[in-house]
N, CA, C and O atoms as CSV, one atom per row, in Angstrom:
chain,resi,resn,atom,element,x,y,z
A,1,UNK,N,N,0.843,-1.176,0.000
A,1,UNK,CA,C,0.000,0.000,0.000
A,1,UNK,C,C,0.892,1.244,0.000
A,1,UNK,O,O,1.739,1.398,0.879
A,2,UNK,N,N,0.705,2.125,-0.975
A,2,UNK,CA,C,1.510,3.344,-1.000
A,2,UNK,C,C,1.138,4.264,0.162
A,2,UNK,O,O,-0.030,4.380,0.534
A,3,UNK,N,N,2.122,4.892,0.705
A,3,UNK,CA,C,1.896,5.886,1.752
A,3,UNK,C,C,2.737,7.111,1.449
A,3,UNK,O,O,3.702,7.047,0.687
A,4,UNK,N,N,2.367,8.207,2.045
A,4,UNK,CA,C,3.079,9.448,1.785
A,4,UNK,C,C,3.104,10.286,3.041
A,4,UNK,O,O,2.118,10.356,3.775
A,5,UNK,N,N,4.223,10.916,3.282
A,5,UNK,CA,C,4.344,11.901,4.340
A,5,UNK,C,C,4.517,13.252,3.659
A,5,UNK,O,O,5.411,13.423,2.830
A,6,UNK,N,N,3.669,14.207,4.004
A,6,UNK,CA,C,3.766,15.530,3.397
A,6,UNK,C,C,4.941,16.281,4.012
A,6,UNK,O,O,4.929,16.617,5.196
A,7,UNK,N,N,5.939,16.534,3.202
A,7,UNK,CA,C,7.114,17.262,3.691
A,7,UNK,C,C,7.412,18.508,2.870
A,7,UNK,O,O,8.250,19.318,3.267
A,8,UNK,N,N,6.752,18.676,1.745
A,8,UNK,CA,C,7.056,19.830,0.900
A,8,UNK,C,C,5.926,20.187,-0.032
A,8,UNK,O,O,6.121,20.250,-1.246
A,9,UNK,N,N,4.735,20.423,0.518
A,9,UNK,CA,C,3.608,20.810,-0.338
A,9,UNK,C,C,3.947,22.075,-1.117
A,9,UNK,O,O,4.785,22.878,-0.706
A,10,UNK,N,N,3.275,22.228,-2.244
A,10,UNK,CA,C,3.406,23.428,-3.068
A,10,UNK,C,C,2.107,24.212,-2.951
A,10,UNK,O,O,1.025,23.652,-3.121
A,11,UNK,N,N,2.209,25.508,-2.663
A,11,UNK,CA,C,1.033,26.373,-2.576
A,11,UNK,C,C,1.321,27.681,-3.285
A,11,UNK,O,O,2.305,28.366,-3.002
A,12,UNK,N,N,0.442,28.008,-4.208
A,12,UNK,CA,C,0.542,29.261,-4.944
A,12,UNK,C,C,-0.812,29.953,-4.848
A,12,UNK,O,O,-1.840,29.372,-5.197
A,13,UNK,N,N,-0.808,31.193,-4.376
A,13,UNK,CA,C,-2.021,31.999,-4.311
A,13,UNK,C,C,-1.762,33.295,-5.059
A,13,UNK,O,O,-0.821,34.026,-4.748
A,14,UNK,N,N,-2.597,33.574,-6.039
A,14,UNK,CA,C,-2.510,34.801,-6.836
A,14,UNK,C,C,-1.125,34.983,-7.454
A,14,UNK,O,O,-0.611,36.100,-7.525
A,15,UNK,N,N,-0.521,33.869,-7.904
A,15,UNK,CA,C,0.787,33.947,-8.548
A,15,UNK,C,C,1.962,34.023,-7.590
A,15,UNK,O,O,3.102,34.192,-8.024
A,16,UNK,N,N,1.706,33.900,-6.293
A,16,UNK,CA,C,2.757,33.956,-5.272
A,16,UNK,C,C,2.997,32.571,-4.698
A,16,UNK,O,O,2.089,31.979,-4.115
A,17,UNK,N,N,4.200,32.046,-4.854
A,17,UNK,CA,C,4.554,30.764,-4.246
A,17,UNK,C,C,4.783,31.026,-2.761
A,17,UNK,O,O,5.666,31.799,-2.388
A,18,UNK,N,N,3.977,30.374,-1.913
A,18,UNK,CA,C,3.983,30.653,-0.477
A,18,UNK,C,C,4.561,29.521,0.355
A,18,UNK,O,O,4.304,29.452,1.557
A,19,UNK,N,N,5.332,28.639,-0.251
A,19,UNK,CA,C,5.884,27.480,0.464
A,19,UNK,C,C,6.663,27.858,1.715
A,19,UNK,O,O,6.557,27.178,2.736
A,20,UNK,N,N,7.444,28.932,1.652
A,20,UNK,CA,C,8.305,29.287,2.786
A,20,UNK,C,C,7.512,29.723,4.013
A,20,UNK,O,O,8.063,29.772,5.112
A,21,UNK,N,N,6.228,30.042,3.846
A,21,UNK,CA,C,5.389,30.476,4.957
A,21,UNK,C,C,4.368,29.422,5.379
A,21,UNK,O,O,3.757,29.557,6.439
A,22,UNK,N,N,4.170,28.380,4.578
A,22,UNK,CA,C,3.047,27.464,4.758
A,22,UNK,C,C,3.388,26.298,5.680
A,22,UNK,O,O,4.322,25.538,5.422
A,23,UNK,N,N,2.613,26.167,6.762
A,23,UNK,CA,C,2.714,25.019,7.659
A,23,UNK,C,C,1.728,23.929,7.278
A,23,UNK,O,O,1.978,22.740,7.479
A,24,UNK,N,N,0.577,24.367,6.710
A,24,UNK,CA,C,-0.466,23.406,6.372
A,24,UNK,C,C,-1.312,23.975,5.247
A,24,UNK,O,O,-1.652,25.158,5.245
A,25,UNK,N,N,-1.647,23.119,4.290
A,25,UNK,CA,C,-2.602,23.482,3.240
A,25,UNK,C,C,-3.530,22.293,3.045
A,25,UNK,O,O,-3.077,21.164,2.856
A,26,UNK,N,N,-4.822,22.553,3.091
A,26,UNK,CA,C,-5.830,21.503,2.943
A,26,UNK,C,C,-6.866,21.952,1.921
A,26,UNK,O,O,-7.473,23.014,2.064
A,27,UNK,N,N,-7.061,21.145,0.901
A,27,UNK,CA,C,-8.105,21.409,-0.072
A,27,UNK,C,C,-9.204,20.381,0.136
A,27,UNK,O,O,-8.960,19.176,0.062
A,28,UNK,N,N,-10.406,20.854,0.396
A,28,UNK,CA,C,-11.559,19.968,0.582
A,28,UNK,C,C,-12.624,20.348,-0.441
A,28,UNK,O,O,-12.950,21.524,-0.605
A,29,UNK,N,N,-13.154,19.353,-1.120
A,29,UNK,CA,C,-14.250,19.593,-2.067
A,29,UNK,C,C,-15.416,18.700,-1.672
A,29,UNK,O,O,-15.229,17.614,-1.122
A,30,UNK,N,N,-16.619,19.173,-1.960
A,30,UNK,CA,C,-17.801,18.406,-1.601
A,30,UNK,C,C,-18.931,18.686,-2.575
A,30,UNK,O,O,-18.889,19.641,-3.350
A,31,UNK,N,N,-19.937,17.834,-2.519
A,31,UNK,CA,C,-21.131,17.966,-3.342
A,31,UNK,C,C,-22.333,17.996,-2.400
A,31,UNK,O,O,-22.442,17.178,-1.486
A,32,UNK,N,N,-23.235,18.956,-2.639
A,32,UNK,CA,C,-24.470,18.992,-1.848
A,32,UNK,C,C,-25.255,17.717,-2.081
A,32,UNK,O,O,-25.274,17.182,-3.189
A,33,UNK,N,N,-25.898,17.234,-1.038
A,33,UNK,CA,C,-26.805,16.104,-1.240
A,33,UNK,C,C,-28.220,16.637,-1.352
A,33,UNK,O,O,-28.656,17.456,-0.542
A,34,UNK,N,N,-28.930,16.166,-2.361
A,34,UNK,CA,C,-30.301,16.582,-2.608
A,34,UNK,C,C,-31.212,15.374,-2.424
A,34,UNK,O,O,-31.010,14.324,-3.035
A,35,UNK,N,N,-32.195,15.539,-1.590
A,35,UNK,CA,C,-33.140,14.474,-1.276
A,35,UNK,C,C,-34.244,14.449,-2.333
A,35,UNK,O,O,-35.017,15.400,-2.450
A,36,UNK,N,N,-34.316,13.368,-3.097
A,36,UNK,CA,C,-35.348,13.207,-4.128
A,36,UNK,C,C,-36.249,12.011,-3.803
A,36,UNK,O,O,-36.793,11.361,-4.695
A,37,UNK,N,N,-36.390,11.740,-2.499
A,37,UNK,CA,C,-37.222,10.627,-2.045
A,37,UNK,C,C,-38.675,10.850,-2.475
A,37,UNK,O,O,-39.199,11.962,-2.415
A,38,UNK,N,N,-39.298,9.770,-2.905
A,38,UNK,CA,C,-40.707,9.832,-3.303
A,38,UNK,C,C,-41.448,8.649,-2.680
A,38,UNK,O,O,-40.834,7.787,-2.051
A,39,UNK,N,N,-42.750,8.613,-2.858
A,39,UNK,CA,C,-43.557,7.587,-2.213
A,39,UNK,C,C,-43.265,6.190,-2.728
A,39,UNK,O,O,-43.552,5.220,-2.027
A,40,UNK,N,N,-42.712,6.047,-3.910
A,40,UNK,CA,C,-42.416,4.722,-4.469
A,40,UNK,C,C,-41.016,4.233,-4.083
A,40,UNK,O,O,-40.560,3.215,-4.604
A,41,UNK,N,N,-40.334,4.934,-3.189
A,41,UNK,CA,C,-38.963,4.524,-2.835
A,41,UNK,C,C,-38.936,3.488,-1.715
A,41,UNK,O,O,-37.868,3.191,-1.180
A,42,UNK,N,N,-40.090,2.935,-1.355
A,42,UNK,CA,C,-40.196,1.838,-0.383
A,42,UNK,C,C,-39.563,2.157,0.966
A,42,UNK,O,O,-38.965,1.281,1.591
A,43,UNK,N,N,-39.688,3.396,1.416
A,43,UNK,CA,C,-39.187,3.763,2.735
A,43,UNK,C,C,-37.696,4.064,2.773
A,43,UNK,O,O,-37.138,4.307,3.843
A,44,UNK,N,N,-37.049,4.050,1.615
A,44,UNK,CA,C,-35.623,4.372,1.549
A,44,UNK,C,C,-35.434,5.786,1.012
A,44,UNK,O,O,-36.122,6.200,0.079
A,45,UNK,N,N,-34.509,6.514,1.598
A,45,UNK,CA,C,-34.192,7.850,1.137
A,45,UNK,C,C,-33.399,7.749,-0.160
A,45,UNK,O,O,-32.496,6.919,-0.263
A,46,UNK,N,N,-33.718,8.577,-1.150
A,46,UNK,CA,C,-32.999,8.643,-2.415
A,46,UNK,C,C,-32.270,9.981,-2.486
A,46,UNK,O,O,-32.870,11.037,-2.288
A,47,UNK,N,N,-30.984,9.924,-2.769
A,47,UNK,CA,C,-30.166,11.134,-2.824
A,47,UNK,C,C,-29.479,11.254,-4.175
A,47,UNK,O,O,-29.104,10.255,-4.790
A,48,UNK,N,N,-29.321,12.487,-4.624
A,48,UNK,CA,C,-28.499,12.770,-5.801
A,48,UNK,C,C,-27.566,13.918,-5.450
A,48,UNK,O,O,-27.796,14.651,-4.488
A,49,UNK,N,N,-26.513,14.065,-6.240
A,49,UNK,CA,C,-25.561,15.146,-6.025
A,49,UNK,C,C,-26.074,16.452,-6.592
A,49,UNK,O,O,-26.711,16.478,-7.645
A,50,UNK,N,N,-25.791,17.543,-5.884
A,50,UNK,CA,C,-26.176,18.875,-6.321
A,50,UNK,C,C,-24.948,19.691,-6.687
A,50,UNK,O,O,-24.068,19.219,-7.407
A,51,UNK,N,N,-24.897,20.907,-6.192
A,51,UNK,CA,C,-23.793,21.810,-6.499
A,51,UNK,C,C,-22.522,21.393,-5.773
A,51,UNK,O,O,-22.566,20.898,-4.647
A,52,UNK,N,N,-21.394,21.601,-6.436
A,52,UNK,CA,C,-20.084,21.314,-5.853
A,52,UNK,C,C,-19.515,22.593,-5.246
A,52,UNK,O,O,-19.811,23.699,-5.698
A,53,UNK,N,N,-18.698,22.418,-4.220
A,53,UNK,CA,C,-18.010,23.556,-3.608
A,53,UNK,C,C,-16.709,23.060,-2.993
A,53,UNK,O,O,-16.474,21.856,-2.885
A,54,UNK,N,N,-15.888,23.989,-2.601
A,54,UNK,CA,C,-14.616,23.613,-2.008
A,54,UNK,C,C,-14.114,24.685,-1.064
A,54,UNK,O,O,-14.630,25.802,-1.015
A,55,UNK,N,N,-13.085,24.305,-0.310
A,55,UNK,CA,C,-12.448,25.210,0.636
A,55,UNK,C,C,-10.954,24.923,0.648
A,55,UNK,O,O,-10.532,23.768,0.689
A,56,UNK,N,N,-10.159,25.992,0.611
A,56,UNK,CA,C,-8.717,25.878,0.790
A,56,UNK,C,C,-8.396,26.427,2.165
A,56,UNK,O,O,-8.521,27.627,2.410
A,57,UNK,N,N,-7.976,25.536,3.072
A,57,UNK,CA,C,-7.600,25.941,4.419
A,57,UNK,C,C,-6.092,25.959,4.537
A,57,UNK,O,O,-5.421,25.030,4.087
A,58,UNK,N,N,-5.551,27.011,5.141
A,58,UNK,CA,C,-4.098,27.155,5.256
A,58,UNK,C,C,-3.709,27.617,6.645
A,58,UNK,O,O,-4.450,28.336,7.316
A,59,UNK,N,N,-2.537,27.189,7.056
A,59,UNK,CA,C,-1.906,27.748,8.247
A,59,UNK,C,C,-0.544,28.252,7.821
A,59,UNK,O,O,0.278,27.506,7.290
A,60,UNK,N,N,-0.320,29.545,8.068
A,60,UNK,CA,C,0.914,30.197,7.662
A,60,UNK,C,C,1.722,30.628,8.873
A,60,UNK,O,O,1.168,30.894,9.940
A,61,UNK,N,N,3.036,30.695,8.701
A,61,UNK,CA,C,3.918,31.362,9.648
A,61,UNK,C,C,3.988,32.820,9.202
A,61,UNK,O,O,4.430,33.106,8.089
A,62,UNK,N,N,3.562,33.731,10.049
A,62,UNK,CA,C,3.469,35.136,9.683
A,62,UNK,C,C,4.845,35.759,9.470
A,62,UNK,O,O,5.811,35.412,10.150
A,63,UNK,N,N,4.916,36.675,8.525
A,63,UNK,CA,C,6.142,37.434,8.258
A,63,UNK,C,C,5.717,38.814,7.787
A,63,UNK,O,O,5.059,38.947,6.756
A,64,UNK,N,N,6.098,39.853,8.550
A,64,UNK,CA,C,5.708,41.223,8.250
A,64,UNK,C,C,6.747,41.983,7.432
A,64,UNK,O,O,6.516,43.143,7.090
A,65,UNK,N,N,7.870,41.374,7.112
A,65,UNK,CA,C,8.911,42.060,6.343
A,65,UNK,C,C,8.379,42.459,4.962
A,65,UNK,O,O,7.447,41.850,4.438
A,66,UNK,N,N,8.988,43.483,4.396
A,66,UNK,CA,C,8.591,43.943,3.057
A,66,UNK,C,C,8.697,42.785,2.083
A,66,UNK,O,O,9.660,42.019,2.130
A,67,UNK,N,N,7.723,42.648,1.206
A,67,UNK,CA,C,7.608,41.603,0.174
A,67,UNK,C,C,7.324,40.211,0.740
A,67,UNK,O,O,7.348,39.236,-0.011
A,68,UNK,N,N,7.060,40.093,2.027
A,68,UNK,CA,C,6.787,38.787,2.624
A,68,UNK,C,C,5.278,38.592,2.809
A,68,UNK,O,O,4.487,39.341,2.236
A,69,UNK,N,N,4.879,37.611,3.590
A,69,UNK,CA,C,3.506,37.117,3.638
A,69,UNK,C,C,2.450,38.205,3.845
A,69,UNK,O,O,1.520,38.310,3.045
A,70,UNK,N,N,2.570,39.009,4.891
A,70,UNK,CA,C,1.524,39.987,5.184
A,70,UNK,C,C,1.380,40.998,4.042
A,70,UNK,O,O,0.265,41.395,3.705
A,71,UNK,N,N,2.491,41.410,3.454
A,71,UNK,CA,C,2.417,42.383,2.357
A,71,UNK,C,C,1.860,41.757,1.074
A,71,UNK,O,O,1.375,42.475,0.199
A,72,UNK,N,N,1.923,40.437,0.953
A,72,UNK,CA,C,1.332,39.736,-0.193
A,72,UNK,C,C,-0.166,39.565,0.002
A,72,UNK,O,O,-0.947,39.837,-0.909
A,73,UNK,N,N,-0.572,39.116,1.181
A,73,UNK,CA,C,-1.965,38.749,1.408
A,73,UNK,C,C,-2.883,39.939,1.696
A,73,UNK,O,O,-4.046,39.925,1.292
A,74,UNK,N,N,-2.393,40.949,2.372
A,74,UNK,CA,C,-3.248,42.073,2.765
A,74,UNK,C,C,-3.968,42.719,1.574
A,74,UNK,O,O,-5.173,42.953,1.662
A,75,UNK,N,N,-3.280,43.014,0.465
A,75,UNK,CA,C,-3.972,43.650,-0.661
A,75,UNK,C,C,-4.987,42.738,-1.356
A,75,UNK,O,O,-5.822,43.225,-2.118
A,76,UNK,N,N,-4.931,41.438,-1.112
A,76,UNK,CA,C,-5.841,40.490,-1.771
A,76,UNK,C,C,-7.199,40.389,-1.074
A,76,UNK,O,O,-8.138,39.821,-1.632
A,77,UNK,N,N,-7.312,40.929,0.130
A,77,UNK,CA,C,-8.538,40.819,0.912
A,77,UNK,C,C,-9.734,41.309,0.101
A,77,UNK,O,O,-9.741,42.441,-0.381
A,78,UNK,N,N,-10.743,40.456,-0.047
A,78,UNK,CA,C,-11.953,40.774,-0.783
A,78,UNK,C,C,-11.897,40.403,-2.255
A,78,UNK,O,O,-12.877,40.590,-2.977
A,79,UNK,N,N,-10.768,39.882,-2.709
A,79,UNK,CA,C,-10.600,39.548,-4.125
A,79,UNK,C,C,-10.782,38.056,-4.375
A,79,UNK,O,O,-10.573,37.232,-3.485
A,80,UNK,N,N,-11.176,37.725,-5.599
A,80,UNK,CA,C,-11.161,36.341,-6.066
A,80,UNK,C,C,-9.875,36.183,-6.861
A,80,UNK,O,O,-9.640,36.902,-7.832
A,81,UNK,N,N,-9.039,35.227,-6.437
A,81,UNK,CA,C,-7.714,35.034,-7.031
A,81,UNK,C,C,-7.494,33.554,-7.345
A,81,UNK,O,O,-8.237,32.692,-6.876
A,82,UNK,N,N,-6.486,33.280,-8.129
A,82,UNK,CA,C,-6.156,31.904,-8.486
A,82,UNK,C,C,-5.403,31.207,-7.352
A,82,UNK,O,O,-4.775,31.849,-6.510
A,83,UNK,N,N,-5.484,29.878,-7.357
A,83,UNK,CA,C,-4.672,29.074,-6.449
A,83,UNK,C,C,-4.219,27.819,-7.171
A,83,UNK,O,O,-4.837,27.376,-8.139
A,84,UNK,N,N,-3.124,27.256,-6.677
A,84,UNK,CA,C,-2.644,25.938,-7.103
A,84,UNK,C,C,-2.030,25.275,-5.889
A,84,UNK,O,O,-1.264,25.894,-5.150
A,85,UNK,N,N,-2.370,24.014,-5.688
A,85,UNK,CA,C,-1.798,23.241,-4.596
A,85,UNK,C,C,-1.428,21.865,-5.132
A,85,UNK,O,O,-2.163,21.272,-5.922
A,86,UNK,N,N,-0.256,21.358,-4.682
A,86,UNK,CA,C,0.229,20.020,-5.063
A,86,UNK,C,C,0.803,19.350,-3.819
A,86,UNK,O,O,1.257,20.039,-2.905
A,87,UNK,N,N,0.789,18.021,-3.769
A,87,UNK,CA,C,1.345,17.316,-2.606
A,87,UNK,C,C,2.832,17.580,-2.395
A,87,UNK,O,O,3.298,17.620,-1.256
A,88,UNK,N,N,3.594,17.765,-3.500
A,88,UNK,CA,C,5.015,18.074,-3.382
A,88,UNK,C,C,5.350,19.245,-4.300
A,88,UNK,O,O,4.521,19.668,-5.106
A,89,UNK,N,N,6.560,19.760,-4.176
A,89,UNK,CA,C,6.988,20.885,-4.990
A,89,UNK,C,C,7.470,20.452,-6.375
A,89,UNK,O,O,7.815,21.299,-7.199
A,90,UNK,N,N,7.496,19.159,-6.637
A,90,UNK,CA,C,7.872,18.655,-7.958
A,90,UNK,C,C,6.780,19.009,-8.967
A,90,UNK,O,O,5.666,19.378,-8.596
A,91,UNK,N,N,7.121,18.890,-10.238
A,91,UNK,CA,C,6.155,19.163,-11.301
A,91,UNK,C,C,4.948,18.238,-11.171
A,91,UNK,O,O,5.046,17.136,-10.632
A,92,UNK,N,N,3.823,18.702,-11.670
A,92,UNK,CA,C,2.610,17.879,-11.651
A,92,UNK,C,C,2.826,16.610,-12.461
A,92,UNK,O,O,3.442,16.634,-13.527
A,93,UNK,N,N,2.310,15.504,-11.940
A,93,UNK,CA,C,2.433,14.199,-12.604
A,93,UNK,C,C,1.322,13.306,-12.083
A,93,UNK,O,O,0.514,13.725,-11.254
A,94,UNK,N,N,1.285,12.075,-12.573
A,94,UNK,CA,C,0.268,11.131,-12.116
A,94,UNK,C,C,0.363,10.890,-10.612
A,94,UNK,O,O,-0.653,10.639,-9.963
A,95,UNK,N,N,1.564,10.962,-10.052
A,95,UNK,CA,C,1.739,10.738,-8.615
A,95,UNK,C,C,1.848,12.050,-7.827
A,95,UNK,O,O,2.051,12.028,-6.613
A,96,UNK,N,N,1.717,13.175,-8.506
A,96,UNK,CA,C,1.766,14.493,-7.862
A,96,UNK,C,C,0.768,15.427,-8.553
A,96,UNK,O,O,1.160,16.392,-9.209
A,97,UNK,N,N,-0.536,15.126,-8.397
A,97,UNK,CA,C,-1.533,15.931,-9.119
A,97,UNK,C,C,-1.585,17.367,-8.611
A,97,UNK,O,O,-1.302,17.647,-7.447
A,98,UNK,N,N,-1.950,18.255,-9.508
A,98,UNK,CA,C,-2.143,19.652,-9.114
A,98,UNK,C,C,-3.630,19.961,-9.138
A,98,UNK,O,O,-4.368,19.480,-9.998
A,99,UNK,N,N,-4.048,20.761,-8.191
A,99,UNK,CA,C,-5.426,21.206,-8.089
A,99,UNK,C,C,-5.416,22.726,-8.231
A,99,UNK,O,O,-4.696,23.420,-7.512
A,100,UNK,N,N,-6.214,23.234,-9.158
A,100,UNK,CA,C,-6.221,24.665,-9.430
A,100,UNK,C,C,-7.652,25.183,-9.454
A,100,UNK,O,O,-8.606,24.427,-9.633
A,101,UNK,N,N,-7.770,26.462,-9.272
A,101,UNK,CA,C,-9.060,27.115,-9.340
A,101,UNK,C,C,-8.946,28.526,-8.815
A,101,UNK,O,O,-7.874,29.131,-8.828
A,102,UNK,N,N,-10.073,29.040,-8.352
A,102,UNK,CA,C,-10.138,30.383,-7.783
A,102,UNK,C,C,-10.671,30.299,-6.364
A,102,UNK,O,O,-11.486,29.434,-6.043
A,103,UNK,N,N,-10.200,31.209,-5.518
A,103,UNK,CA,C,-10.672,31.311,-4.138
A,103,UNK,C,C,-11.010,32.763,-3.826
A,103,UNK,O,O,-10.443,33.688,-4.406
A,104,UNK,N,N,-11.941,32.941,-2.901
A,104,UNK,CA,C,-12.273,34.270,-2.394
A,104,UNK,C,C,-11.443,34.512,-1.136
A,104,UNK,O,O,-11.565,33.778,-0.154
A,105,UNK,N,N,-10.610,35.529,-1.169
A,105,UNK,CA,C,-9.824,35.895,0.022
A,105,UNK,C,C,-10.774,36.689,0.924
A,105,UNK,O,O,-10.851,37.916,0.847
A,106,UNK,N,N,-11.489,35.964,1.775
A,106,UNK,CA,C,-12.559,36.566,2.576
A,106,UNK,C,C,-12.112,36.946,3.984
A,106,UNK,O,O,-12.873,37.551,4.739
A,107,UNK,N,N,-10.882,36.592,4.334
A,107,UNK,CA,C,-10.415,36.903,5.685
A,107,UNK,C,C,-8.895,36.977,5.706
A,107,UNK,O,O,-8.215,36.386,4.867
A,108,UNK,N,N,-8.389,37.700,6.662
A,108,UNK,CA,C,-6.956,37.735,6.945
A,108,UNK,C,C,-6.809,38.077,8.402
A,108,UNK,O,O,-7.399,39.049,8.872
A,109,UNK,N,N,-6.035,37.299,9.128
A,109,UNK,CA,C,-5.856,37.487,10.560
A,109,UNK,C,C,-4.372,37.769,10.793
A,109,UNK,O,O,-3.614,36.852,11.108
A,110,UNK,N,N,-3.952,39.020,10.642
A,110,UNK,CA,C,-2.520,39.309,10.665
A,110,UNK,C,C,-1.841,39.053,12.011
A,110,UNK,O,O,-0.655,38.725,12.054
A,111,UNK,N,N,-2.582,39.201,13.101
A,111,UNK,CA,C,-1.969,39.013,14.417
A,111,UNK,C,C,-2.829,38.056,15.226
A,111,UNK,O,O,-4.023,38.286,15.417
A,112,UNK,N,N,-2.205,36.971,15.702
A,112,UNK,CA,C,-2.917,35.988,16.503
A,112,UNK,C,C,-1.898,35.223,17.340
A,112,UNK,O,O,-0.817,34.892,16.853
A,113,UNK,N,N,-2.233,34.941,18.587
A,113,UNK,CA,C,-1.364,34.127,19.417
A,113,UNK,C,C,-1.276,34.638,20.834
A,113,UNK,O,O,-1.769,35.714,21.172
A,114,UNK,N,N,-0.636,33.833,21.646
A,114,UNK,CA,C,-0.413,34.148,23.052
A,114,UNK,C,C,1.073,34.304,23.299
A,114,UNK,O,O,1.889,34.064,22.409
A,115,UNK,N,N,1.418,34.704,24.500
A,115,UNK,CA,C,2.816,34.867,24.871
A,115,UNK,C,C,3.576,33.572,24.588
A,115,UNK,O,O,3.163,32.495,25.018
A,116,UNK,N,N,4.669,33.683,23.875
A,116,UNK,CA,C,5.512,32.530,23.589
A,116,UNK,C,C,5.122,31.736,22.360
A,116,UNK,O,O,5.853,30.826,21.967
A,117,UNK,N,N,3.981,32.051,21.733
A,117,UNK,CA,C,3.548,31.331,20.529
A,117,UNK,C,C,4.291,31.846,19.304
A,117,UNK,O,O,4.696,33.007,19.251
A,118,UNK,N,N,4.464,30.962,18.317
A,118,UNK,CA,C,4.923,31.449,17.022
A,118,UNK,C,C,3.781,32.248,16.406
A,118,UNK,O,O,2.613,31.971,16.679
A,119,UNK,N,N,4.106,33.224,15.589
A,119,UNK,CA,C,3.083,34.047,14.943
A,119,UNK,C,C,2.550,33.284,13.736
A,119,UNK,O,O,3.237,33.143,12.724
A,120,UNK,N,N,1.317,32.794,13.853
A,120,UNK,CA,C,0.712,32.038,12.764
A,120,UNK,C,C,-0.575,32.706,12.312
A,120,UNK,O,O,-1.170,33.509,13.031
A,121,UNK,N,N,-0.989,32.352,11.102
A,121,UNK,CA,C,-2.231,32.836,10.530
A,121,UNK,C,C,-3.001,31.618,10.036
A,121,UNK,O,O,-2.496,30.869,9.199
A,122,UNK,N,N,-4.214,31.407,10.538
A,122,UNK,CA,C,-5.065,30.322,10.073
A,122,UNK,C,C,-6.224,30.904,9.267
A,122,UNK,O,O,-6.957,31.763,9.758
A,123,UNK,N,N,-6.388,30.435,8.028
A,123,UNK,CA,C,-7.429,30.974,7.156
A,123,UNK,C,C,-8.158,29.845,6.442
A,123,UNK,O,O,-7.651,28.730,6.321
A,124,UNK,N,N,-9.353,30.161,5.976
A,124,UNK,CA,C,-10.151,29.219,5.205
A,124,UNK,C,C,-10.818,29.996,4.087
A,124,UNK,O,O,-11.605,30.909,4.340
A,125,UNK,N,N,-10.504,29.635,2.847
A,125,UNK,CA,C,-11.000,30.366,1.687
A,125,UNK,C,C,-11.930,29.486,0.852
A,125,UNK,O,O,-11.543,28.388,0.452
A,126,UNK,N,N,-13.161,29.959,0.582
A,126,UNK,CA,C,-14.064,29.187,-0.271
A,126,UNK,C,C,-13.627,29.273,-1.729
A,126,UNK,O,O,-13.140,30.308,-2.183
A,127,UNK,N,N,-13.808,28.175,-2.454
A,127,UNK,CA,C,-13.526,28.207,-3.882
A,127,UNK,C,C,-14.631,28.972,-4.587
A,127,UNK,O,O,-15.756,29.068,-4.098
A,128,UNK,N,N,-14.286,29.514,-5.744
A,128,UNK,CA,C,-15.235,30.240,-6.567
A,128,UNK,C,C,-15.155,29.641,-7.957
A,128,UNK,O,O,-14.205,29.909,-8.693
A,129,UNK,N,N,-16.135,28.838,-8.326
A,129,UNK,CA,C,-16.087,28.146,-9.607
A,129,UNK,C,C,-15.446,26.781,-9.484
A,129,UNK,O,O,-15.292,26.250,-8.384
A,130,UNK,N,N,-15.074,26.218,-10.618
A,130,UNK,CA,C,-14.579,24.862,-10.713
A,130,UNK,C,C,-13.177,24.689,-10.131
A,130,UNK,O,O,-12.316,25.555,-10.283
A,131,UNK,N,N,-12.964,23.547,-9.459
A,131,UNK,CA,C,-11.624,23.119,-9.043
A,131,UNK,C,C,-11.224,22.028,-10.046
A,131,UNK,O,O,-11.970,21.078,-10.283
A,132,UNK,N,N,-10.036,22.188,-10.623
A,132,UNK,CA,C,-9.567,21.275,-11.662
A,132,UNK,C,C,-8.399,20.451,-11.134
A,132,UNK,O,O,-7.484,20.980,-10.503
A,133,UNK,N,N,-8.445,19.144,-11.404
A,133,UNK,CA,C,-7.341,18.231,-11.067
A,133,UNK,C,C,-6.612,17.896,-12.362
A,133,UNK,O,O,-7.233,17.484,-13.342
A,134,UNK,N,N,-5.289,18.075,-12.363
A,134,UNK,CA,C,-4.483,17.790,-13.555
A,134,UNK,C,C,-3.222,17.043,-13.162
A,134,UNK,O,O,-2.711,17.206,-12.054
A,135,UNK,N,N,-2.724,16.225,-14.078
A,135,UNK,CA,C,-1.507,15.444,-13.810
A,135,UNK,C,C,-0.367,15.829,-14.750
A,135,UNK,O,O,0.630,15.114,-14.841
A,136,UNK,N,N,-0.505,16.923,-15.428
A,136,UNK,CA,C,0.579,17.410,-16.302
A,136,UNK,C,C,0.619,18.912,-16.277
A,136,UNK,O,O,1.458,19.518,-16.945
């Protein structure tokens, strides 16, 4: 059984490779369930798929220096931008698929933490439109 340990994910938001700041990137996609149960279904619920949606969740190590994370993300607030995520930083392939699409930058939490904590930023961005999986 193949197994993998994530040690070098690739994350690009709005044309910015953010690997040096990224602790975690999670892409989740789902389909709404629509209940189409009718009286002839013999007491069993019938479901079909509806609209698809997704979320890109990230945890970043904050950096306020010029041209670093905060200066990249702050101007994007409220915008729909492109994203790309891959399991590794290698080129996309059958064993390293890339997922691309658009996300709404709906939040930014520039300062968070307690005394002694590393400065991190946790965000969750909804996808806008189709998420595409490619192997080349």
